[in-house]
Wavefront OBJ file of the C-alpha trace (Angstrom):
o trace
v 0.000 0.000 0.000
v 1.093 3.525 -0.729
v -0.184 6.665 0.949
v -0.431 9.988 -0.870
v -0.789 13.237 1.029
v -3.318 15.881 0.002
v -3.355 19.667 0.444
v -5.403 19.095 3.614
v -3.473 17.559 6.530
v -4.822 14.225 7.803
v -6.764 13.485 4.560
v -4.925 10.798 2.646
v -5.317 8.938 -0.625
v -4.476 5.273 -0.235
v -3.297 3.264 -3.210
v -3.475 -0.479 -2.608
v -1.205 -2.989 -4.294
v -3.386 -4.652 -6.933
v -2.555 -8.123 -8.189
v -4.035 -8.699 -11.666
v -3.993 -11.608 -14.042
v -6.241 -13.162 -16.694
v -8.791 -14.133 -14.006
v -9.250 -10.581 -12.681
v -7.647 -8.882 -9.692
v -7.164 -9.020 -5.932
v -6.192 -6.371 -3.389
v -6.383 -5.788 0.341
v -8.789 -2.933 0.959
v -8.028 -2.904 4.667
v -5.327 -4.425 6.840
v -5.171 -3.057 10.394
v -1.408 -3.367 10.853
v -0.586 -1.893 7.445
v -2.944 1.029 8.076
v -1.282 1.637 11.455
v 2.083 1.723 9.675
v 0.615 4.376 7.358
v -0.490 6.423 10.388
v -4.180 5.516 10.344
v -4.974 4.086 13.755
v -8.725 3.801 13.240
v -11.122 1.437 14.941
v -13.721 0.690 12.270
v -17.074 -0.408 13.687
v -19.585 0.054 10.875
v -19.537 -0.571 7.114
v -21.977 1.127 4.723
v -22.762 0.658 1.049
v -24.732 2.788 -1.391
v -25.767 2.248 -4.990
v -26.350 5.361 -7.068
v -27.051 6.360 -10.640
v -25.187 8.893 -12.760
v -25.517 12.593 -11.787
v -26.593 11.876 -8.193
v -24.920 14.159 -5.632
v -24.881 12.945 -2.021
v -23.696 15.299 0.704
v -22.158 17.232 2.229
v -22.707 15.209 5.429
v -21.044 14.712 8.815
v -21.837 13.490 12.299
v -21.082 15.681 15.305
v -19.384 14.480 18.486
v -19.790 12.206 20.343
v -20.755 10.238 17.213
v -18.246 11.842 14.847
v -16.974 9.460 12.192
v -13.719 8.919 10.395
v -14.346 7.235 7.035
v -12.368 5.097 4.653
v -14.196 5.278 1.320
v -13.809 3.528 -2.011
v -15.741 2.504 -5.118
v -16.341 -1.176 -5.905
v -18.231 -0.532 -9.164
v -18.437 2.636 -11.249
v -16.927 6.054 -10.602
v -17.438 9.068 -8.301
v -15.953 12.464 -7.640
v -15.414 12.326 -3.875
v -15.169 15.497 -1.773
v -14.333 16.286 1.834
v -14.510 19.736 3.439
v -12.472 20.645 6.518
v -14.920 21.847 9.186
v -12.453 21.884 12.107
v -12.716 25.500 13.337
v -9.092 25.778 14.467
v -7.628 24.138 11.371
v -5.491 26.206 8.971
v -7.481 24.577 6.139
v -10.935 25.291 7.644
v -13.439 25.697 4.795
v -11.128 24.163 2.187
v -12.060 21.066 0.274
v -10.252 18.222 -1.402
v -11.763 16.271 -4.280
v -10.602 13.160 -6.111
v -11.991 10.662 -8.591
v -12.447 7.231 -7.042
v -13.335 4.347 -9.309
v -13.449 0.593 -9.606
v -10.655 0.971 -12.155
v -8.193 3.048 -10.133
v -8.871 1.229 -6.802
v -7.974 4.375 -4.852
v -9.342 4.879 -1.351
v -9.725 8.094 0.620
v -9.205 8.406 4.383
v -11.383 11.178 5.827
v -10.858 11.794 9.550
v -13.400 13.191 11.999
v -14.081 16.888 11.487
v -14.891 16.792 7.787
v -18.098 17.069 5.794
v -18.210 14.467 3.048
v -20.033 14.015 -0.231
v -19.706 12.627 -3.702
v -21.125 12.945 -7.194
v -21.747 9.879 -9.306
v -20.036 9.812 -12.695
v -21.340 6.422 -13.935
v -24.626 4.544 -13.613
v -24.889 1.799 -11.015
v -21.971 2.992 -8.919
v -21.370 1.016 -5.743
v -19.778 3.138 -2.999
v -18.329 1.592 0.180
v -17.622 3.275 3.534
v -15.790 1.948 6.583
v -16.716 4.135 9.565
v -15.155 4.619 12.981
v -18.491 5.233 14.690
v -22.098 4.185 14.309
v -24.677 6.272 12.517
v -26.660 8.426 14.960
v -29.566 10.418 13.559
v -29.494 13.003 16.355
v -25.952 14.134 15.537
v -26.121 14.188 11.746
v -25.412 17.485 10.051
v -24.453 18.912 6.738
v -23.633 21.820 4.485
v -25.407 22.789 1.276
v -23.867 20.806 -1.576
v -23.673 23.786 -3.971
v -22.568 26.388 -1.446
v -21.056 29.350 -3.312
v -18.415 29.989 -0.625
v -16.999 26.483 -1.063
v -17.301 26.584 -4.872
v -17.125 22.827 -5.428
v -17.194 21.668 -9.048
v -19.072 18.379 -8.735
v -18.121 17.283 -12.286
v -21.732 16.470 -13.304
v -24.301 18.193 -15.475
v -27.861 18.372 -14.154
v -27.125 17.067 -10.629
v -29.846 15.104 -8.851
v -29.967 15.993 -5.141
v -32.289 14.807 -2.370
v -34.778 17.268 -0.898
v -33.068 16.808 2.466
v -29.676 17.826 1.041
v -31.210 20.855 -0.700
v -32.286 22.159 2.731
v -28.865 22.043 4.409
v -27.367 25.356 5.607
v -24.783 27.310 3.653
v -21.206 27.245 4.872
v -21.506 30.815 6.174
v -24.645 29.948 8.193
v -23.250 26.663 9.486
v -21.811 26.425 13.033
v -19.143 23.748 13.255
v -19.208 21.404 16.258
v -15.496 20.606 15.698
v -12.750 22.621 17.406
l 1 2 3 4 5 6 7 8 9 10 11 12 13 14 15 16 17 18 19 20 21 22 23 24 25 26 27 28 29 30 31 32 33 34 35 36 37 38 39 40 41 42 43 44 45 46 47 48 49 50 51 52 53 54 55 56 57 58 59 60 61 62 63 64 65 66 67 68 69 70 71 72 73 74 75 76 77 78 79 80 81 82 83 84 85 86 87 88 89 90 91 92 93 94 95 96 97 98 99 100 101 102 103 104 105 106 107 108 109 110 111 112 113 114 115 116 117 118 119 120 121 122 123 124 125 126 127 128 129 130 131 132 133 134 135 136 137 138 139 140 141 142 143 144 145 146 147 148 149 150 151 152 153 154 155 156 157 158 159 160 161 162 163 164 165 166 167 168 169 170 171 172 173 174 175 176 177 178 179 180 181
């Protein structure tokens, strides 16, 4: 496994070693000891999966403490543009985002620690998105930021985005009060 830094400290792109032959491929998507060697000492306790069609935008979501979640995300089928926004108030990169294409072809994974809002846009039909989370989902602590917030200026890489009514009602970044110090 290789780790690639991003412009936002603590957010890392993980490139697994993929073994391919005429039968297909194999790679380790998670190995506790190898992740510890990379500096990710996460205790994953919940896995999630979503299937989405092209042009869907999901996010920007987070969970507040004490149910804050770190996430290891990847795509098993299809392709997304994955985005995380630093919402740690005392961070030098507060309000900055990092985006990367994750796909079944490139096998890249993204580590998103607690203190980030997360979302993705779907670039291919029938995309299967996988999350490993460090905490359970808790409805009472879920939060979010408006996906098309002009202050953040995220280019979601899709024409005619399809967004849930719930996500359309999230606050703008300027109106949002971060629960993360």
